[in-house]
Legacy VTK file of the C-alpha trace (Angstrom):
# vtk DataFile Version 3.0
C-alpha trace
ASCII
DATASET POLYDATA
POINTS 357 float
63.978 64.170 15.598
64.969 60.622 14.745
67.915 60.367 12.366
67.809 57.339 10.069
71.356 57.393 8.712
71.942 53.648 8.474
69.446 52.898 5.686
70.391 55.984 3.699
74.122 55.315 3.945
73.718 51.702 2.864
71.459 52.754 -0.018
73.908 55.414 -1.243
76.872 53.043 -0.998
75.084 50.269 -2.890
73.868 52.715 -5.534
77.460 53.880 -6.059
78.489 50.186 -6.087
81.303 50.518 -3.560
82.253 48.415 -0.547
82.361 49.480 3.077
86.128 49.185 2.865
86.313 51.570 -0.112
84.239 54.165 1.732
86.342 53.693 4.862
89.580 54.193 2.884
88.200 57.414 1.382
87.319 58.719 4.841
90.500 57.488 6.481
88.721 55.266 8.993
88.297 51.521 9.551
85.728 49.428 7.632
84.376 48.335 11.036
83.255 51.924 11.690
81.244 52.020 8.467
79.714 48.652 9.385
78.606 50.014 12.770
76.990 53.053 11.136
75.024 50.856 8.744
73.876 48.633 11.613
72.672 51.678 13.531
75.218 51.114 16.315
76.732 54.573 16.073
77.063 57.744 14.015
79.958 59.335 12.143
81.807 62.179 13.813
80.086 65.423 12.884
83.225 66.579 11.050
82.906 63.619 8.655
79.332 64.375 7.575
80.206 67.009 4.893
82.900 64.726 3.471
80.497 61.747 3.281
77.762 63.931 1.728
80.189 65.357 -0.860
81.398 61.861 -1.739
77.854 60.724 -2.553
76.863 64.070 -4.136
74.041 64.749 -1.658
73.419 67.408 0.991
74.021 66.698 4.660
70.252 66.991 5.209
69.661 64.339 2.545
72.308 62.112 4.100
70.635 62.340 7.489
67.165 61.984 5.951
66.198 65.264 7.582
63.791 66.110 4.754
62.116 62.716 5.148
61.860 63.165 8.903
60.372 66.621 8.466
57.832 65.218 6.008
56.870 62.432 8.437
56.440 64.944 11.241
54.328 67.218 9.041
52.049 64.408 7.858
51.677 63.116 11.429
50.572 66.590 12.471
48.029 66.732 9.652
46.703 63.343 10.772
46.474 64.552 14.380
44.526 67.675 13.385
42.283 65.602 11.117
41.415 63.196 13.923
40.227 66.115 16.061
38.043 67.341 13.194
36.498 63.891 12.716
35.716 63.656 16.426
34.073 67.105 16.330
32.247 66.541 13.041
34.026 69.537 11.479
34.154 68.279 7.894
34.936 71.622 6.264
38.011 72.272 8.419
39.123 68.681 7.885
38.920 69.147 4.112
40.993 72.312 4.389
43.649 70.400 6.348
43.985 67.681 3.686
43.897 70.188 0.809
46.881 71.891 2.402
48.627 68.566 3.002
48.039 67.550 -0.619
49.509 70.828 -1.882
52.695 70.008 0.065
52.897 66.221 -0.415
50.882 65.316 -3.529
52.662 61.984 -4.015
52.264 60.580 -0.514
49.655 57.803 -0.382
48.573 58.706 3.166
47.812 62.242 2.027
45.956 61.051 -1.076
43.895 58.750 1.166
43.199 61.550 3.659
42.065 63.984 0.972
39.858 61.408 -0.762
38.113 60.586 2.513
37.772 64.269 3.468
36.144 65.190 0.145
33.706 62.317 0.535
32.801 63.307 4.108
32.311 66.985 3.232
30.156 66.360 0.152
26.386 66.130 0.369
24.723 62.847 -0.586
24.589 61.843 -3.346
28.063 63.171 -4.005
28.007 66.000 -6.602
29.622 65.103 -9.928
32.624 67.408 -9.498
33.488 65.986 -6.080
32.816 62.448 -7.300
35.173 62.880 -10.246
37.908 64.144 -7.941
37.431 61.256 -5.500
37.636 58.805 -8.392
40.834 60.417 -9.722
42.438 60.264 -6.270
41.272 56.680 -5.755
42.719 55.553 -9.078
45.979 57.298 -8.203
46.074 55.534 -4.835
45.480 52.123 -6.440
48.325 52.794 -8.870
50.790 53.809 -6.152
49.939 52.029 -2.916
50.825 48.493 -1.890
49.191 48.900 1.531
46.195 46.546 1.735
44.017 48.806 3.904
44.701 51.868 1.761
43.729 49.932 -1.331
40.572 48.620 0.351
39.554 52.163 1.276
40.218 53.366 -2.268
38.109 50.570 -3.764
35.286 51.301 -1.300
35.203 55.001 -2.150
35.458 54.326 -5.872
32.586 51.857 -5.674
30.308 54.108 -3.611
31.118 57.304 -5.529
31.158 56.224 -9.169
28.128 57.425 -11.153
28.644 54.752 -13.812
26.927 51.650 -12.370
28.910 49.277 -14.574
32.194 50.818 -13.419
30.927 50.840 -9.811
30.275 47.091 -10.079
33.790 46.663 -11.483
35.147 48.300 -8.334
32.764 46.274 -6.156
34.151 43.055 -7.627
37.641 44.157 -6.569
36.532 43.749 -2.959
36.928 40.500 -1.076
34.205 38.050 -0.116
32.498 38.537 3.227
33.710 35.016 4.038
37.348 36.023 3.630
37.615 39.252 5.617
40.527 39.698 8.011
38.040 39.658 10.897
36.550 36.346 9.776
39.933 34.702 9.278
41.343 35.955 12.599
38.270 34.564 14.359
39.037 31.154 12.841
42.800 31.176 13.431
43.119 32.612 16.946
42.516 30.551 20.089
42.027 31.246 23.789
41.113 34.743 24.959
42.470 36.245 21.728
40.143 33.972 19.808
37.128 35.035 21.876
37.905 38.706 21.260
38.325 38.037 17.530
34.991 36.190 17.391
33.188 39.016 19.184
34.741 41.624 16.898
33.655 39.595 13.872
30.109 39.192 15.220
29.829 42.917 15.925
30.961 43.775 12.387
28.545 41.294 10.824
25.628 42.631 12.892
26.623 46.194 12.040
26.643 45.299 8.346
23.234 43.609 8.582
21.795 46.647 10.368
23.115 49.030 7.725
21.841 46.903 4.851
18.378 46.517 6.374
18.127 50.281 6.810
19.476 51.102 3.352
17.328 48.490 1.596
14.229 50.679 1.825
15.843 53.380 -0.320
16.418 51.005 -3.248
12.831 51.056 -4.505
9.317 52.046 -3.382
8.559 50.565 0.034
5.353 51.185 1.931
5.483 52.776 5.404
4.674 49.362 6.889
7.576 47.733 5.019
9.947 50.480 6.127
8.825 50.031 9.737
9.586 46.309 9.430
13.096 46.972 8.062
13.988 49.488 10.791
12.476 47.246 13.473
14.597 44.362 12.194
17.701 46.551 12.526
16.784 47.457 16.108
15.891 43.882 17.045
19.236 42.391 15.990
21.114 45.168 17.765
19.050 44.486 20.896
19.943 40.808 20.662
23.634 41.689 20.475
23.425 44.217 23.332
21.001 42.174 25.401
21.540 44.244 28.579
20.855 47.590 26.791
24.435 48.726 27.441
24.697 49.777 23.805
27.582 52.261 23.916
28.552 53.473 20.454
25.323 52.123 18.959
23.083 54.521 20.920
22.960 56.834 17.916
21.855 53.932 15.696
19.009 53.066 18.057
17.987 56.710 18.256
18.061 57.123 14.485
16.046 54.003 13.676
13.397 54.721 16.315
13.105 58.193 14.761
12.711 56.652 11.294
9.984 54.346 12.608
8.187 57.289 14.207
8.372 59.130 10.892
6.688 56.226 9.094
3.967 55.981 11.740
3.397 59.710 11.233
2.732 58.954 7.572
0.048 56.548 8.817
-1.329 59.162 11.246
-0.710 56.766 14.170
-0.240 59.176 17.082
0.363 56.562 19.770
3.164 54.797 17.907
4.728 58.084 16.814
5.073 59.278 20.401
6.169 55.874 21.705
8.996 55.605 19.175
10.030 59.245 19.540
10.374 58.701 23.281
12.721 55.750 22.669
14.608 57.754 20.065
15.142 60.571 22.580
16.248 58.130 25.303
19.025 56.722 23.150
20.004 60.159 21.824
20.554 61.317 25.399
22.538 58.123 26.023
24.799 58.982 23.084
25.193 62.599 24.199
26.551 61.450 27.565
28.630 58.524 26.297
32.004 57.949 27.965
34.709 55.342 27.525
33.178 52.044 28.641
33.292 48.261 28.596
30.475 46.385 26.901
28.846 43.886 29.239
26.396 41.786 27.197
27.599 38.148 26.843
28.287 38.355 23.089
30.384 41.535 23.309
31.796 41.523 26.844
35.425 41.504 25.646
34.931 44.680 23.643
35.369 48.288 24.703
34.187 51.677 23.521
36.627 54.605 23.413
35.347 58.028 22.394
38.712 58.922 20.860
38.289 56.158 18.274
34.946 57.410 16.976
34.213 59.892 14.206
31.062 61.667 13.143
29.799 63.423 10.065
27.950 66.207 11.867
28.400 68.845 14.544
26.719 68.528 17.901
25.426 65.196 19.189
22.491 62.863 18.550
20.170 65.185 20.468
20.927 68.002 18.043
20.167 65.684 15.133
16.862 64.524 16.595
15.756 68.071 17.394
16.437 69.059 13.808
14.513 66.032 12.556
11.502 66.847 14.731
11.056 70.152 12.885
9.651 68.168 9.962
6.034 69.037 9.194
5.075 65.366 9.307
5.083 65.670 13.111
2.754 68.685 13.200
-0.243 66.580 14.233
1.491 65.622 17.518
3.341 68.874 18.149
0.861 70.121 20.748
0.872 66.865 22.693
2.423 67.059 26.172
4.481 63.930 25.444
5.973 65.576 22.341
6.809 68.760 24.247
8.482 66.676 26.949
10.618 64.925 24.330
11.715 68.288 22.920
12.578 69.542 26.410
14.614 66.435 27.270
16.571 66.558 24.001
17.228 70.296 24.415
18.779 69.742 27.844
21.430 67.411 26.412
22.020 68.977 22.980
25.344 70.702 22.434
25.047 74.469 22.478
26.494 76.632 19.680
LINES 1 358
357 0 1 2 3 4 5 6 7 8 9 10 11 12 13 14 15 16 17 18 19 20 21 22 23 24 25 26 27 28 29 30 31 32 33 34 35 36 37 38 39 40 41 42 43 44 45 46 47 48 49 50 51 52 53 54 55 56 57 58 59 60 61 62 63 64 65 66 67 68 69 70 71 72 73 74 75 76 77 78 79 80 81 82 83 84 85 86 87 88 89 90 91 92 93 94 95 96 97 98 99 100 101 102 103 104 105 106 107 108 109 110 111 112 113 114 115 116 117 118 119 120 121 122 123 124 125 126 127 128 129 130 131 132 133 134 135 136 137 138 139 140 141 142 143 144 145 146 147 148 149 150 151 152 153 154 155 156 157 158 159 160 161 162 163 164 165 166 167 168 169 170 171 172 173 174 175 176 177 178 179 180 181 182 183 184 185 186 187 188 189 190 191 192 193 194 195 196 197 198 199 200 201 202 203 204 205 206 207 208 209 210 211 212 213 214 215 216 217 218 219 220 221 222 223 224 225 226 227 228 229 230 231 232 233 234 235 236 237 238 239 240 241 242 243 244 245 246 247 248 249 250 251 252 253 254 255 256 257 258 259 260 261 262 263 264 265 266 267 268 269 270 271 272 273 274 275 276 277 278 279 280 281 282 283 284 285 286 287 288 289 290 291 292 293 294 295 296 297 298 299 300 301 302 303 304 305 306 307 308 309 310 311 312 313 314 315 316 317 318 319 320 321 322 323 324 325 326 327 328 329 330 331 332 333 334 335 336 337 338 339 340 341 342 343 344 345 346 347 348 349 350 351 352 353 354 355 356
């Protein structure tokens, strides 16, 4: 356990408005000793701790910041457990972890952030009103308390996406920064050499990711025909393929699998058997890729400085992409191809790589 006496001692002394010399005289030691303690170059003799604590009217634990250290250790443990839940897609357990943390540390901004995110991940979409109201209350609390830029950005994002009142949601949206002034964009401009290349590739990846997400979400905004939806999902796949030109797609395998599945679904609406099976086959190929994904280096020219690490990823579901695709293929829209050998082969391949209960 790390003891942070120096900051606490200086704070107590300044609050009491006394000099190092005055404290030293009270303790019967030299002012140089007090100076060393406040610089972190040593600690008082253990026999002096009760006398120092009594002088400042605090407990020895408070003097040594033991309560603060214990709180930091507890919150770090909650964060560690939460990360495991996010990697396993266990949203319910993750929510339970942050509910417990919030009951212990309701004023800590990290805990408020963790609970807000956990509620959002556990809720169905669209977020039910009760959960939305709680997320909004936590987000407003975080904005009022936190000075951390990333915490505030997260709060604004959740408030914007969760708020039922469109006018208020737009108010939150306008609190966000311009896409031209993101930290990724500015780092890509400022940094040079190898650091600059990495920053540029990170910025490009984020911009492509954003374009992919917007193309896919656009079709839910109003009534699009199956053909228009196919065009939107194909656009998303095409720009990802341009970024990962060697098909070493890493983390994005699930995106490819999902969008090929969406395209197959639209072709099913058009009763186009050939295109349904062709796109389902591609969807299964990338789902199996995702199911077997390990830590890796990207190798396509526009991303070859970037890496994928499984420990840095989270998911909102249990199992892997194969489990998701198998569930999606139960939809009645695929009944007209269910007896096809190609469809049965796709089911068999996905089943081999799906996580078992």
